C-alpha positions as CSV (number, residue, x, y, z in Angstrom):
1,X,0.1,0.0,0.0
2,X,1.4,3.5,-1.0
3,X,2.0,6.2,1.7
4,X,-0.9,8.3,0.2
5,X,-3.3,5.4,0.7
6,X,-2.1,4.8,4.2
7,X,-2.5,8.6,5.0
8,X,-6.2,8.5,3.7
9,X,-6.9,5.2,5.6
10,X,-5.7,6.6,8.8
11,X,-7.2,10.1,8.6
12,X,-10.1,10.9,11.0
13,X,-11.8,13.4,13.2
14,X,-10.3,14.5,16.5
15,X,-13.3,13.0,18.4
16,X,-12.9,9.7,16.7
17,X,-9.0,9.7,17.5
18,X,-9.7,10.5,21.1
19,X,-11.8,7.5,21.6
20,X,-8.9,5.4,20.8
21,X,-7.9,6.0,24.4
22,X,-8.8,3.4,27.0
23,X,-9.3,4.1,30.8
24,X,-6.1,4.4,32.7
25,X,-4.1,5.4,29.7
26,X,-1.1,7.8,30.1
27,X,-0.9,10.3,27.2
28,X,2.4,12.0,26.4
29,X,2.3,15.3,24.6
30,X,5.4,17.3,23.5
31,X,6.7,20.6,25.0
32,X,5.1,23.9,24.3
33,X,3.8,24.6,20.7
34,X,4.3,21.0,20.0
35,X,1.1,20.3,21.8
36,X,-1.9,19.5,19.5
37,X,-4.7,21.9,20.2
38,X,-7.4,20.3,18.0
39,X,-6.8,16.8,19.8
40,X,-6.4,18.3,23.4
41,X,-9.7,20.4,22.9
42,X,-11.6,17.3,21.7
43,X,-10.2,15.3,24.8
44,X,-11.3,18.1,26.9
45,X,-14.9,17.9,25.4
46,X,-14.9,14.3,25.9
47,X,-13.1,13.9,29.1
48,X,-16.2,12.5,31.2
49,X,-16.1,9.5,28.8
50,X,-12.9,8.4,30.4
51,X,-11.6,7.4,33.9
52,X,-8.0,7.8,35.2
53,X,-6.4,9.3,32.0
54,X,-3.3,11.4,32.4
55,X,-1.9,14.0,30.1
56,X,1.9,14.5,30.7
57,X,4.0,17.2,29.2
58,X,6.5,19.8,29.8
59,X,5.3,23.6,29.6
60,X,1.6,23.4,28.6
61,X,0.7,26.7,26.9
62,X,-3.1,26.6,26.8
63,X,-5.4,25.9,29.6
64,X,-7.6,23.2,28.2
65,X,-10.8,22.0,29.6
66,X,-9.2,19.1,31.6
67,X,-7.4,21.5,33.6
68,X,-10.3,21.3,36.1
69,X,-10.2,19.8,39.6
70,X,-13.7,18.7,39.3
71,X,-12.9,16.4,36.5
72,X,-9.6,15.1,37.4
73,X,-10.7,11.6,38.0
74,X,-11.7,11.5,34.4
75,X,-8.6,13.3,32.8
76,X,-5.9,15.0,34.7
77,X,-2.7,16.7,33.8
78,X,0.7,15.4,35.0
79,X,3.5,17.9,34.8
80,X,7.2,17.3,34.0
81,X,7.6,21.0,34.3
82,X,5.0,23.7,35.4
83,X,3.9,26.6,33.2
84,X,1.4,29.2,33.2
85,X,-1.4,26.8,32.5
86,X,-0.5,24.2,35.0
87,X,1.1,26.1,37.8
88,X,-2.1,27.1,39.6
89,X,-3.1,23.4,39.8
90,X,0.3,22.4,41.0
91,X,0.3,25.1,43.7
92,X,-3.1,24.0,44.9
93,X,-2.1,20.2,44.8
94,X,-4.6,18.9,42.3
95,X,-1.8,18.7,39.6
96,X,1.2,16.3,40.3
97,X,4.6,16.5,38.9
98,X,7.4,14.1,37.9
99,X,10.9,15.3,39.1
100,X,13.7,14.7,36.7
101,X,16.4,16.1,34.4
102,X,15.0,17.0,31.0
103,X,17.9,15.0,29.4
104,X,16.6,11.8,31.3
105,X,12.8,11.8,30.6
106,X,13.3,9.6,27.4
107,X,15.3,6.9,29.3
108,X,12.6,7.1,32.0
109,X,10.1,6.4,29.4
110,X,12.2,3.7,27.6
111,X,12.6,1.9,31.1
112,X,8.7,2.4,31.7
113,X,9.5,4.4,34.8
114,X,7.2,6.9,33.1
115,X,4.3,5.5,31.4
116,X,3.5,6.3,27.6
117,X,0.5,4.4,26.3
118,X,-0.5,7.1,23.8
119,X,1.2,10.1,21.9
120,X,-0.7,13.1,20.8
121,X,1.5,15.6,18.9
122,X,1.7,18.4,16.2
123,X,3.3,17.2,13.0
124,X,4.3,18.7,9.6
125,X,2.6,17.6,6.4
126,X,3.8,14.3,5.2
127,X,6.6,14.4,2.6
128,X,6.7,12.2,-0.5
129,X,8.4,9.4,1.4
130,X,5.7,9.2,3.9
131,X,7.5,10.9,6.8
132,X,6.3,13.7,9.2
133,X,8.5,16.1,11.0
134,X,7.9,16.6,14.8
135,X,10.0,19.7,14.7
136,X,8.2,21.8,17.3
137,X,8.7,19.3,20.1
138,X,11.1,16.4,19.5
139,X,12.2,16.3,23.1
140,X,10.9,13.1,24.8
141,X,8.3,12.5,22.3
142,X,10.3,10.2,20.0
143,X,11.0,8.0,23.0
144,X,7.2,7.8,23.8
145,X,6.5,6.9,20.2
146,X,8.7,3.8,20.5
147,X,6.6,2.7,23.7
148,X,3.0,3.8,22.8
149,X,0.1,1.6,21.7
150,X,-1.5,4.6,20.0
151,X,0.0,7.4,18.1
152,X,-2.0,10.4,16.8
153,X,-0.7,13.2,14.9
154,X,-2.2,16.5,14.4
155,X,-1.0,17.4,10.9
156,X,-0.9,21.2,10.2
157,X,0.5,23.0,7.1
158,X,2.1,25.6,9.5
159,X,4.4,23.2,11.3
160,X,7.9,23.2,9.7
161,X,9.4,20.1,8.2
162,X,12.9,20.3,10.2
163,X,15.8,18.0,9.6
164,X,17.3,15.8,12.4
165,X,16.1,12.8,14.3
166,X,12.6,14.1,14.5
167,X,10.8,12.1,11.7
168,X,7.9,9.6,12.0
169,X,6.8,7.4,9.1
170,X,3.0,7.2,8.4
171,X,3.3,3.3,8.9
172,X,4.1,4.0,12.7
173,X,0.9,6.2,13.1
174,X,-2.4,5.1,14.4
175,X,-4.5,8.1,13.4
176,X,-4.1,11.4,11.7
177,X,-6.2,14.6,12.4
178,X,-5.9,17.7,10.3
179,X,-5.9,21.2,11.3
180,X,-5.1,24.6,9.7
181,X,-5.0,27.1,12.6
182,X,-1.8,29.1,12.9
183,X,0.8,27.8,15.5
184,X,0.6,29.5,18.5
185,X,3.2,32.3,18.9
186,X,5.1,33.1,22.1
187,X,6.5,36.6,22.1
188,X,9.8,37.6,23.7
189,X,9.7,38.9,27.4
190,X,10.1,42.4,28.3
191,X,13.6,43.5,29.0
192,X,14.2,46.3,31.5
193,X,17.4,48.0,32.8
194,X,18.1,45.2,35.3
195,X,17.9,42.5,32.5
196,X,20.0,44.6,30.2
197,X,22.7,45.0,32.8
198,X,22.8,41.2,33.5
199,X,23.0,40.6,29.8
200,X,26.0,43.0,29.4
201,X,27.8,41.3,32.2
202,X,27.5,37.8,30.6
203,X,28.2,39.0,27.1
204,X,31.5,40.3,28.3
205,X,32.6,36.7,28.9
206,X,31.4,35.3,25.6
207,X,34.2,35.0,23.1
208,X,34.0,34.9,19.4
209,X,33.5,31.1,18.1
210,X,31.6,30.1,21.4
211,X,28.8,27.6,21.2
212,X,25.6,28.8,23.1
213,X,22.7,27.3,25.0
214,X,20.3,30.0,25.7
215,X,17.1,29.4,27.9
216,X,13.9,31.3,27.8
217,X,13.3,34.5,29.5
218,X,14.1,38.2,29.6
219,X,17.6,37.9,30.8
220,X,18.8,35.2,28.3
221,X,17.1,37.3,25.7
222,X,18.9,40.5,26.9
223,X,22.2,38.5,26.6
224,X,21.2,37.7,23.0
225,X,20.9,41.4,22.3
226,X,24.5,42.1,23.2
227,X,25.9,39.4,20.9
228,X,24.9,40.5,17.4
229,X,28.5,41.9,16.8
230,X,30.1,38.7,17.7
231,X,31.7,36.3,15.0
232,X,31.3,32.7,14.2
233,X,29.0,31.7,17.2
234,X,27.5,28.1,17.3
235,X,24.2,26.8,18.7
236,X,23.7,23.7,20.7
237,X,20.6,24.3,22.8
238,X,17.3,22.8,24.0
239,X,15.1,25.8,22.9
240,X,15.4,27.6,19.6
241,X,13.6,31.0,19.7
242,X,13.7,34.2,17.9
243,X,16.6,35.4,19.8
244,X,18.8,32.7,18.2
245,X,17.1,33.4,14.9
246,X,18.1,37.2,15.2
247,X,21.6,36.1,15.8
248,X,21.6,34.1,12.6
249,X,20.2,37.0,10.7
250,X,22.8,39.4,12.1
251,X,25.6,36.9,10.8
252,X,26.8,36.4,14.3
253,X,25.8,32.6,14.2
254,X,27.5,30.6,11.6
255,X,28.3,27.4,13.4
256,X,31.7,27.2,11.4
257,X,33.8,27.1,14.5
258,X,31.9,24.3,16.2
259,X,34.1,21.2,16.8
260,X,31.1,19.0,17.6
261,X,28.4,18.8,14.7
262,X,30.1,21.8,12.8
263,X,27.9,23.9,10.6
264,X,24.8,22.7,12.4
265,X,22.4,24.3,14.9
266,X,21.0,21.7,17.3
267,X,17.8,22.1,19.4
268,X,15.1,19.9,20.8
269,X,12.0,22.3,20.9
270,X,10.9,25.6,19.4
271,X,9.1,28.5,20.9
272,X,8.6,31.8,19.1
273,X,6.9,33.7,16.3
274,X,5.4,32.5,12.9
275,X,8.7,33.8,11.4
276,X,10.6,31.4,13.5
277,X,8.7,28.4,12.3
278,X,9.2,29.5,8.8
279,X,12.7,29.8,9.4
280,X,12.9,26.1,10.7
281,X,11.3,24.7,7.5
282,X,13.8,22.6,5.4
283,X,16.7,24.9,6.9
284,X,20.0,22.8,6.3
285,X,21.7,24.7,9.1
286,X,19.2,23.4,11.7
287,X,18.7,20.0,13.2
288,X,16.1,19.0,15.8
289,X,17.0,16.1,18.0
290,X,15.5,14.3,21.0
291,X,16.4,15.8,24.4
292,X,18.5,12.9,25.5
293,X,20.8,14.0,22.5
294,X,20.8,17.6,22.9
295,X,20.8,17.8,26.6
296,X,23.1,14.9,27.6
297,X,25.9,16.6,29.3
298,X,28.5,14.3,27.9
299,X,27.4,14.9,24.3
300,X,26.7,18.6,24.7
301,X,30.1,18.9,26.5
302,X,31.9,17.8,23.3
303,X,31.3,21.3,22.1
304,X,34.5,23.3,23.1
305,X,33.7,26.9,24.5
306,X,30.2,25.9,25.4
307,X,28.4,28.9,27.1
308,X,25.2,28.0,28.9
309,X,22.8,30.8,30.2
310,X,19.9,29.8,32.5
311,X,17.8,31.7,35.1
312,X,17.3,31.1,38.9
313,X,14.9,32.3,41.4
314,X,17.3,32.1,44.4
315,X,20.8,31.4,45.2
316,X,22.3,30.8,48.7
317,X,25.8,31.8,50.0
318,X,27.2,28.2,49.4
319,X,26.1,28.4,45.8
320,X,23.0,26.2,45.8
321,X,20.4,27.4,43.0
322,X,16.6,27.2,43.6
323,X,15.4,27.6,40.1
324,X,12.0,25.8,40.3
325,X,10.0,26.5,43.6
326,X,9.4,29.3,46.1
327,X,10.0,27.4,49.2
328,X,7.9,24.1,48.9
329,X,5.5,25.9,46.4
330,X,6.3,24.6,42.8
331,X,6.9,27.2,40.1
332,X,8.4,25.5,37.1
333,X,10.7,22.5,37.1
334,X,14.4,21.2,36.7
335,X,14.2,21.4,33.0
336,X,17.5,21.5,31.3
337,X,19.4,23.8,33.5
338,X,21.4,21.2,35.4
339,X,22.0,19.3,32.2
340,X,23.7,22.3,30.5
341,X,25.6,23.4,33.7
342,X,27.2,20.0,33.8
343,X,27.7,20.2,30.0
344,X,29.6,23.5,30.4
345,X,31.6,22.1,33.1
346,X,32.9,19.2,30.9
347,X,33.5,21.6,27.9
348,X,37.0,22.6,27.2
349,X,36.8,26.5,27.6
350,X,33.0,26.0,28.8
351,X,31.3,28.3,31.1
352,X,27.9,28.2,32.7
353,X,26.0,31.2,33.9
354,X,23.0,31.3,36.4
355,X,21.4,34.7,36.0
356,X,18.9,36.4,38.3
357,X,18.0,39.9,39.4
358,X,19.5,40.7,42.8
359,X,16.0,41.4,44.3
360,X,12.2,40.5,44.1
361,X,9.1,42.3,45.0
362,X,10.0,45.8,44.4
363,X,13.5,45.4,45.9
364,X,12.0,44.3,49.2
365,X,13.4,40.7,48.9
366,X,17.1,39.6,48.3
367,X,17.4,36.7,45.9
368,X,20.9,36.2,47.1
369,X,20.1,34.5,50.5
370,X,22.0,33.0,53.5
371,X,20.3,29.6,52.9
372,X,17.6,28.7,50.5
373,X,14.0,29.2,51.8
374,X,13.0,26.0,53.7
375,X,11.4,23.6,51.3
376,X,13.0,25.0,48.2
377,X,13.8,22.4,45.4
378,X,17.7,22.5,44.7
379,X,18.0,22.7,40.9
380,X,21.7,23.2,40.5
381,X,23.9,21.8,43.2
382,X,26.7,23.8,44.9
383,X,29.1,21.4,43.2
384,X,27.9,22.2,39.7
385,X,27.4,25.9,39.8
386,X,30.0,28.0,38.1
387,X,29.1,31.7,37.5
388,X,26.4,33.6,39.1
389,X,25.3,36.9,37.6
390,X,23.1,39.7,38.9
391,X,22.9,43.4,37.6
392,X,25.7,44.2,40.2
393,X,28.2,41.9,38.7
394,X,29.5,38.4,38.4
395,X,30.6,35.8,41.0
396,X,32.8,33.0,39.7
397,X,32.4,30.1,42.3
398,X,33.8,26.8,40.8
399,X,36.8,25.9,42.7
400,X,36.3,28.5,45.4
401,X,36.1,27.9,49.1
402,X,32.8,28.2,51.0
403,X,34.1,31.6,52.5
404,X,35.3,32.9,49.0
405,X,31.9,32.0,47.6
406,X,30.1,33.7,50.4
407,X,32.1,36.9,49.7
408,X,31.7,36.9,45.9
409,X,28.0,36.4,46.3
410,X,27.5,39.0,48.8
411,X,29.5,41.2,46.4
412,X,26.8,40.9,43.7
413,X,23.8,41.1,46.0
414,X,21.7,44.4,46.1
415,X,23.6,47.0,48.3
416,X,20.7,47.3,50.5
417,X,21.1,43.7,51.7
418,X,25.0,43.3,51.8
419,X,25.3,44.3,55.5
420,X,22.6,41.7,56.6
421,X,24.1,39.1,54.4
422,X,27.5,39.5,56.0
423,X,25.9,39.3,59.4
424,X,24.2,36.1,58.5
425,X,27.4,34.8,56.9
426,X,29.3,35.4,60.0
427,X,26.7,33.6,62.3
428,X,26.9,30.7,59.7
429,X,30.7,30.7,60.3
430,X,31.2,31.6,56.5
431,X,33.0,34.9,57.2
């Protein structure tokens, strides 16, 4: 049977596809804009037809109908990472989460530590050879495809066909649902003077020819804005966004000096504008790969001069980074921060930067603290952290004693809090 005949045979409505589920199924959905809105809306509409179905993903972007505590016994969300749609439920306790490094989710799925009975994903149109590209969220979805009983793709002409290890053949698919709505666009966060100052501090440490991993947020984007004059930068990251695209357009990113996968940008999911999604389509410079490839510290660390930039919420005087909770209250998740910090530590000439404003709540709270708030989830350990950056400067911690770390971190805290931090450090026998 030809691929077009297979396609026609497997095409159905979203309601029909949703009813391929069984009670108790675990549905795996890609990161961010890789989530299939037509399918997930249909699941929401029919959620009372099921019992004990879970929908697991990193960073949901839309608050679908099943984000509902009243119907969680029918269909519930399970978080690999909290976002705006899932955070309220996580903080209220009716959405649960799975701790773990982003890079290790595929292996946990392969080992059946994380269930994957069904995959729902966005996909590009099929090519002449019968392949779809899961370009928007390759991440852990490819591992789930290998385990799933049911694979349903939402085929949309606006999804780019990217290169890399992100392709699924029509013969591997259970059902195909078509949609034509534009892909959700995620704008760049606002950049204020604090973010700009932090970006300038980090940019001073980035040399021509470096390979970059850039996370999402106002501060990482502020770093990007300072790099347009650099030369021969490379990209090995988890997220490709408009900031990276702007560096390509400015001529700053060429990937020519990369010693690992030269001439190629590598990422595992996309988050940005319609222009970014068009940029990704059949772009020979870009490859989308599963997260156990992009984020594996050993593999990513093969890049010489790897620069990694990730945000945190709080850093204590020994260097522990709490980047995913406010005390015991969950806020986001581990994601790829620890993956790339460890990768940069392995890289010859690599540097990892943890970035954060010095204060929160209108300068009333210091983010540099004596000890993390009780209950805070430690994201990056004291043994891994290297550079910590606020708007007041850069603290380099790796290889430093506990006393040296405390002194350096107090030096980049907001001036209003330094005396109190020194007093606390003396009580802790750090000074």
